[in-house]
C-alpha positions as CSV (number, residue, x, y, z in Angstrom):
1,M,-4.6,20.7,-27.0
2,A,-5.1,17.3,-25.2
3,Q,-3.4,14.3,-26.8
4,T,-5.7,11.5,-28.0
5,F,-4.4,8.0,-28.5
6,L,-5.9,4.5,-28.9
7,I,-4.1,1.4,-27.5
8,R,-5.1,-2.0,-29.0
9,A,-3.9,-5.1,-27.1
10,D,-4.6,-8.9,-27.1
11,R,-6.2,-8.5,-23.7
12,V,-7.7,-5.6,-21.7
13,I,-8.1,-6.1,-18.0
14,D,-10.5,-3.4,-16.9
15,G,-10.3,-4.0,-13.1
16,V,-14.0,-4.8,-12.9
17,A,-14.9,-7.9,-15.0
18,D,-13.9,-11.4,-14.1
19,K,-12.5,-12.0,-17.6
20,P,-10.4,-9.8,-19.9
21,V,-11.7,-8.3,-23.1
22,D,-10.0,-10.2,-25.8
23,H,-8.6,-8.1,-28.6
24,G,-9.6,-5.0,-26.7
25,A,-8.8,-1.3,-26.9
26,V,-8.8,1.8,-24.8
27,L,-9.2,5.4,-26.2
28,V,-7.6,8.2,-24.1
29,E,-7.9,11.9,-24.4
30,G,-5.8,14.1,-22.2
31,D,-5.6,12.5,-18.7
32,R,-8.9,10.6,-19.0
33,I,-10.3,7.4,-20.6
34,L,-12.9,8.1,-23.3
35,A,-13.9,4.6,-24.2
36,V,-13.1,0.9,-23.6
37,G,-14.2,-2.1,-25.7
38,R,-13.3,-4.5,-28.4
39,A,-10.8,-3.2,-30.9
40,A,-13.1,-4.0,-33.8
41,D,-15.8,-1.8,-32.3
42,L,-13.6,1.1,-31.2
43,G,-12.4,3.6,-33.7
44,A,-10.0,6.5,-33.2
45,P,-10.7,10.1,-34.2
46,D,-8.7,11.8,-36.9
47,G,-5.2,12.7,-35.7
48,A,-5.2,10.2,-32.8
49,T,-2.0,8.3,-32.1
50,M,-2.3,4.5,-32.6
51,I,-0.5,2.0,-30.3
52,D,-0.8,-1.6,-31.4
53,A,0.5,-4.1,-28.9
54,P,0.1,-7.7,-30.2
55,G,0.7,-10.3,-27.4
56,A,0.3,-7.6,-24.7
57,T,-2.1,-7.0,-21.9
58,L,-3.5,-3.5,-21.1
59,M,-4.5,-3.1,-17.4
60,P,-5.0,-0.4,-14.8
61,G,-1.9,0.9,-13.1
62,L,-0.9,-1.0,-10.0
63,I,-1.2,0.5,-6.5
64,D,0.7,-0.5,-3.4
65,A,-1.5,0.2,-0.3
66,H,1.3,-0.1,2.3
67,V,4.7,1.4,1.7
68,H,7.2,3.5,3.7
69,L,9.0,5.7,1.2
70,A,11.1,7.3,3.9
71,Y,13.0,4.1,4.5
72,S,15.3,2.2,2.1
73,G,14.3,-1.4,2.8
74,A,17.8,-2.3,3.7
75,S,18.2,-6.1,4.2
76,D,20.3,-5.6,7.4
77,K,17.9,-4.6,10.1
78,S,20.8,-3.0,12.1
79,L,21.0,-0.3,9.5
80,F,17.4,0.8,10.1
81,R,18.2,3.3,12.9
82,S,21.5,4.5,11.6
83,E,20.2,5.4,8.1
84,Q,17.4,7.4,9.8
85,A,19.7,9.3,12.2
86,D,22.0,10.2,9.3
87,L,19.3,11.9,7.2
88,N,17.7,15.4,7.5
89,W,14.2,16.0,6.1
90,A,15.4,17.2,2.7
91,S,17.5,14.1,2.3
92,V,14.6,11.9,3.3
93,A,12.3,13.5,0.8
94,L,14.9,13.4,-2.1
95,R,15.7,9.8,-1.5
96,A,11.9,9.0,-1.3
97,A,11.4,10.8,-4.6
98,K,13.8,8.3,-6.2
99,Y,12.0,5.3,-4.7
100,A,8.7,6.8,-5.9
101,R,9.9,7.2,-9.4
102,D,11.4,3.7,-9.4
103,S,8.0,2.3,-8.3
104,L,6.2,4.2,-11.0
105,R,8.5,2.8,-13.7
106,M,7.6,-0.7,-12.4
107,G,4.0,0.0,-13.1
108,F,2.9,1.3,-9.7
109,T,1.0,4.5,-10.5
110,G,-0.3,4.8,-6.9
111,L,1.2,4.4,-3.4
112,R,-0.2,4.7,0.0
113,D,2.5,5.8,2.4
114,M,2.0,4.5,5.9
115,H,4.3,6.8,7.9
116,G,7.1,9.1,7.2
117,P,9.0,11.2,9.7
118,G,8.8,15.0,9.6
119,G,6.0,15.1,7.1
120,A,8.5,14.6,4.3
121,I,6.3,12.2,2.3
122,I,3.4,14.7,2.4
123,D,5.7,17.3,1.0
124,L,6.8,14.8,-1.7
125,A,3.2,14.1,-2.6
126,R,2.5,17.8,-3.0
127,A,5.6,18.3,-5.1
128,I,4.5,15.5,-7.5
129,D,0.9,16.8,-7.6
130,A,2.3,20.3,-8.5
131,G,4.5,18.8,-11.3
132,H,7.8,19.7,-9.7
133,V,8.8,16.0,-9.4
134,D,7.9,13.0,-11.5
135,G,6.3,10.3,-9.5
136,P,3.1,8.2,-8.8
137,R,0.0,9.4,-7.0
138,I,0.9,9.3,-3.3
139,V,-1.7,9.2,-0.5
140,A,0.2,9.7,2.7
141,C,-0.8,9.7,6.4
142,G,2.1,11.8,7.5
143,Q,3.2,10.4,10.8
144,G,1.7,7.4,12.5
145,L,0.0,8.0,15.9
146,S,1.4,5.9,18.7
147,I,1.5,5.9,22.5
148,T,4.6,7.2,24.1
149,G,7.2,4.4,23.8
150,G,4.8,2.4,21.5
151,H,5.2,0.7,18.2
152,M,6.3,3.8,16.3
153,D,7.9,5.6,19.2
154,P,10.5,3.0,20.2
155,P,13.1,3.5,22.9
156,G,16.8,2.8,22.5
157,W,18.2,5.9,20.8
158,A,21.5,7.1,22.1
159,D,21.4,10.2,24.4
160,H,23.1,12.4,21.8
161,A,20.7,11.3,19.0
162,T,17.6,13.5,18.6
163,F,15.2,12.8,15.8
164,D,12.3,15.2,16.3
165,N,9.0,14.3,14.7
166,M,10.1,10.7,14.1
167,T,6.5,9.8,15.1
168,C,3.5,11.5,16.6
169,A,3.4,10.2,20.2
170,C,0.1,10.7,21.9
171,D,-1.4,9.7,25.3
172,G,-5.0,9.7,26.3
173,P,-8.1,10.4,24.2
174,D,-7.5,14.1,24.1
175,G,-3.9,13.5,23.1
176,F,-5.0,11.3,20.1
177,V,-7.6,13.9,19.1
178,R,-4.8,16.5,19.0
179,G,-2.6,14.1,17.0
180,V,-5.3,13.5,14.4
181,R,-5.7,17.3,14.0
182,Q,-2.0,17.8,13.8
183,Q,-1.6,15.3,10.9
184,I,-4.6,16.7,9.1
185,K,-3.2,20.2,9.4
186,R,0.1,19.0,8.0
187,G,-1.7,17.6,5.0
188,A,-2.4,13.9,5.7
189,R,-4.9,12.2,3.5
190,F,-5.8,9.6,6.1
191,I,-4.8,8.7,9.7
192,K,-2.7,5.8,10.8
193,L,-2.9,4.4,14.3
194,N,-0.6,1.8,16.0
195,T,-3.0,0.1,18.3
196,C,-0.6,-2.6,19.3
197,T,3.0,-3.7,18.9
198,S,4.4,-7.0,17.8
199,T,6.6,-8.7,20.4
200,S,8.5,-11.9,20.9
201,A,9.4,-11.1,24.5
202,V,6.9,-13.5,26.0
203,P,6.7,-17.0,24.5
204,G,3.2,-17.7,23.2
205,R,2.2,-14.0,23.5
206,Y,2.6,-12.4,20.1
207,C,1.4,-8.9,20.5
208,R,0.9,-6.2,23.2
209,F,-2.3,-4.1,23.1
210,E,-1.0,-0.5,23.5
211,M,-3.9,2.0,22.8
212,S,-6.9,1.9,25.0
213,P,-10.3,1.5,23.4
214,A,-11.1,5.1,24.5
215,E,-8.0,6.4,22.7
216,I,-8.9,4.4,19.5
217,R,-12.5,5.7,19.5
218,A,-11.4,9.3,20.1
219,A,-9.0,9.2,17.2
220,C,-11.5,7.5,14.9
221,D,-14.3,9.8,15.9
222,E,-12.2,12.9,15.2
223,A,-10.9,11.6,11.9
224,H,-14.3,10.6,10.7
225,L,-15.8,14.0,11.8
226,Q,-13.3,15.7,9.5
227,G,-13.9,13.2,6.6
228,Y,-10.8,11.0,6.9
229,M,-10.4,7.2,7.0
230,V,-8.4,5.5,9.7
231,A,-6.0,2.6,9.2
232,A,-4.4,0.7,12.0
233,H,-1.3,-1.4,12.5
234,T,-2.8,-4.1,14.5
235,I,-2.6,-7.9,15.2
236,G,-4.0,-10.2,17.8
237,E,-7.6,-11.0,18.8
238,E,-8.2,-8.2,21.3
239,P,-6.4,-5.4,19.5
240,L,-8.1,-6.3,16.2
241,A,-11.6,-6.6,17.7
242,E,-11.4,-3.3,19.7
243,S,-9.9,-1.5,16.7
244,I,-12.7,-2.5,14.5
245,R,-15.4,-1.9,17.1
246,C,-14.0,1.5,17.8
247,G,-14.1,2.6,14.2
248,V,-10.9,1.7,12.4
249,D,-11.7,1.5,8.6
250,C,-8.7,-0.6,7.5
251,V,-6.5,-3.1,9.4
252,E,-2.9,-3.7,8.4
253,H,-1.2,-7.1,8.9
254,A,-4.1,-8.3,11.1
255,H,-2.9,-11.8,11.8
256,F,-3.4,-13.9,15.0
257,T,-7.2,-13.5,14.6
258,D,-10.2,-15.8,14.7
259,P,-13.5,-16.3,12.8
260,S,-15.5,-14.0,15.0
261,I,-13.2,-11.1,14.1
262,I,-13.5,-12.0,10.4
263,E,-17.3,-11.9,10.8
264,L,-16.9,-8.5,12.4
265,M,-14.8,-7.2,9.5
266,V,-17.5,-8.3,7.0
267,E,-20.2,-6.7,9.1
268,R,-18.4,-3.4,9.4
269,G,-17.0,-3.4,5.9
270,T,-13.5,-3.2,7.2
271,W,-10.6,-3.3,4.7
272,F,-7.8,-5.8,5.2
273,V,-4.2,-5.3,3.9
274,P,-2.4,-8.6,4.6
275,T,1.2,-7.4,3.7
276,L,2.3,-11.0,3.0
277,L,5.6,-10.1,1.5
278,V,7.2,-8.6,4.6
279,N,6.6,-11.9,6.4
280,E,8.1,-14.0,3.6
281,R,11.0,-11.6,3.3
282,N,12.1,-12.5,6.9
283,F,12.9,-16.0,5.6
284,E,15.0,-14.8,2.7
285,L,17.4,-13.1,5.1
286,T,19.7,-14.5,7.8
287,P,19.0,-14.3,11.5
288,E,22.2,-12.1,11.7
289,Q,20.7,-9.7,9.2
290,L,17.5,-9.6,11.2
291,N,19.3,-9.3,14.5
292,A,17.1,-12.2,15.6
293,D,17.7,-14.9,18.2
294,A,16.0,-18.3,18.1
295,R,13.0,-17.1,20.1
296,H,12.5,-14.2,17.7
297,M,12.8,-16.5,14.7
298,A,10.1,-18.8,16.2
299,W,7.8,-15.7,16.6
300,L,8.5,-14.8,12.9
301,E,7.5,-18.3,11.8
302,A,4.3,-18.2,13.9
303,S,3.4,-14.8,12.5
304,R,4.0,-16.0,8.9
305,E,1.7,-19.0,9.4
306,A,-1.0,-16.9,11.2
307,K,-1.1,-14.5,8.3
308,W,-1.7,-17.2,5.7
309,K,-4.6,-18.5,7.9
310,T,-6.0,-15.0,8.3
311,L,-5.9,-14.5,4.5
312,E,-7.7,-17.8,4.0
313,M,-10.5,-16.9,6.4
314,A,-10.9,-13.4,5.0
315,R,-11.0,-14.6,1.4
316,K,-13.6,-17.2,2.1
317,A,-15.8,-14.8,4.1
318,G,-15.7,-12.0,1.5
319,V,-13.6,-9.5,3.4
320,K,-12.5,-6.5,1.3
321,I,-8.8,-7.3,0.5
322,A,-6.3,-4.7,-0.6
323,S,-2.8,-5.3,-1.7
324,G,0.2,-3.8,0.2
325,T,3.8,-4.9,0.7
326,D,5.3,-2.9,3.6
327,A,8.1,-1.9,1.2
328,G,10.8,0.2,2.9
329,F,11.0,-2.3,5.8
330,L,13.4,-5.1,4.8
331,I,11.8,-4.8,1.3
332,P,13.6,-2.6,-1.4
333,H,11.2,-0.3,-3.2
334,A,10.0,-1.0,-6.8
335,D,11.6,-4.3,-7.8
336,M,9.7,-6.5,-5.3
337,N,6.3,-4.8,-5.0
338,W,4.8,-7.1,-7.7
339,R,5.4,-10.1,-5.5
340,E,2.5,-9.3,-3.2
341,L,0.2,-10.2,-6.1
342,A,1.9,-13.5,-6.6
343,L,1.6,-14.2,-2.8
344,L,-2.1,-13.3,-2.9
345,E,-2.5,-15.9,-5.7
346,Q,-0.5,-18.4,-3.6
347,G,-2.9,-17.7,-0.8
348,G,-6.0,-18.7,-2.8
349,L,-7.0,-15.7,-4.8
350,T,-7.1,-16.0,-8.6
351,A,-4.6,-14.0,-10.6
352,M,-7.5,-11.7,-11.6
353,E,-8.6,-11.3,-8.0
354,A,-5.0,-10.4,-7.0
355,I,-4.8,-7.8,-9.8
356,R,-8.1,-6.3,-8.7
357,A,-6.8,-6.1,-5.2
358,A,-3.9,-4.1,-6.5
359,T,-5.9,-1.9,-8.8
360,A,-9.7,-1.3,-8.3
361,A,-9.8,-2.3,-4.6
362,N,-6.7,-0.2,-3.8
363,A,-8.1,2.8,-5.7
364,D,-11.3,2.6,-3.6
365,L,-9.3,2.4,-0.4
366,L,-7.1,5.3,-1.4
367,G,-10.0,7.3,-2.8
368,I,-8.4,8.0,-6.2
369,D,-10.3,8.0,-9.5
370,A,-8.2,5.3,-11.1
371,G,-7.8,1.5,-10.7
372,R,-10.3,0.7,-13.4
373,L,-10.3,1.1,-17.2
374,Q,-13.6,2.8,-17.5
375,E,-14.9,5.9,-19.3
376,G,-14.2,9.0,-17.4
377,R,-11.5,7.5,-15.1
378,L,-7.9,8.7,-14.9
379,A,-5.8,7.0,-17.6
380,D,-3.4,5.3,-15.2
381,M,-2.4,2.2,-17.1
382,V,0.2,-0.5,-17.7
383,L,0.8,-2.1,-21.0
384,V,2.5,-5.5,-20.3
385,D,4.2,-7.6,-22.9
386,G,2.7,-10.9,-21.9
387,D,-0.3,-12.3,-20.0
388,P,-0.2,-11.6,-16.2
389,L,-3.3,-13.8,-15.8
390,S,-1.1,-16.8,-16.8
391,D,2.1,-15.6,-15.1
392,L,2.1,-12.7,-12.7
393,S,5.9,-12.6,-12.9
394,V,5.7,-10.7,-16.2
395,L,5.1,-7.7,-14.0
396,S,8.6,-8.1,-12.6
397,D,10.4,-7.1,-15.8
398,Q,10.6,-3.3,-16.4
399,A,11.6,-3.9,-20.0
400,R,8.1,-5.5,-20.6
401,L,6.2,-2.6,-19.2
402,R,4.9,0.7,-20.7
403,V,3.5,2.9,-18.0
404,F,0.9,5.7,-18.4
405,L,0.1,8.1,-15.7
406,G,-2.9,10.4,-16.4
407,G,-2.5,9.6,-20.1
408,R,1.2,10.5,-20.2
409,E,3.7,7.7,-21.0
410,I,6.5,7.5,-18.4
411,Q,9.9,7.3,-20.0
């Protein structure tokens, strides 16, 4: 028999309205929401469990739209390669399962994984869906598609180190069509392209366009034909413009842009995931940890400033903004993910808009039936001791959070 319970809180943020419901309540049966409204108007059926939470806020479960569960987020960049070379696929998946559980306990009931070697994160998502492992809802792309020697197929491995399936290297339109089909066969829920790489090699030139427009269009056409969205790691005016024109649905990072590209994003309905935290994180670490010389640090500073400018233009123009951190790359999983919301607020969004970016907007981007406290939706929720609309940092304290995934409280 499905469990029924009623939560009453000082505030209910439903992920839709501009203001919370004061003295609100949510009624849940099984894994779905039955009703949302004012506590005074919402009764509970006989036998239902009552949860009263004075001083608390009930809100949709948070979603991070840009993570890398296969990676640890080690603060020393020199460890990035060594920790990959030391792990087999089972170890990658088992470690990722811990990061996923930790994220869930911090209120993140959904994650969008933006590349994992060997299909390990797809396998983890399946294990969670089957109930073999406890974790959030994971929407994974499998491996990112990159040109040979491109952003996700870097050179520099020692001759004795082989890391098969580290990425899906493709060349030419036919190669990218094959890559899309391979990831879908493996179980990907969307496709990720790497249309450019970031570089500090040439002063004043901050990116290198890697995929040709023909390759981008071929990948997008094939993905869309099979019903899948396409996201792209892309920055810089030419890579961004061509990515959007050729059919990319969501741009990740997307700095070094201009107003004409922002207009194109609005026209095409393109999603934007700023990943502000990864840029800020660079300046919480030392150049030695980043293995960065003065030229590289100057590039990092330019990238940071460009991203704030892109967010401002996108916000004012009405671009669809989603919230993602890039956790796993210099960002440890779970404890820091909430900071992206605070940075969105710092960049001009209201606290409510930042919360919606990490709930309703991200649910739409991921295609999951959560992110809003509405009748019939999945009961993925966070009960927060405090008011995140006044102070988003209340989301940083696990002791203040009660997390529900599909109506089940996470212990």
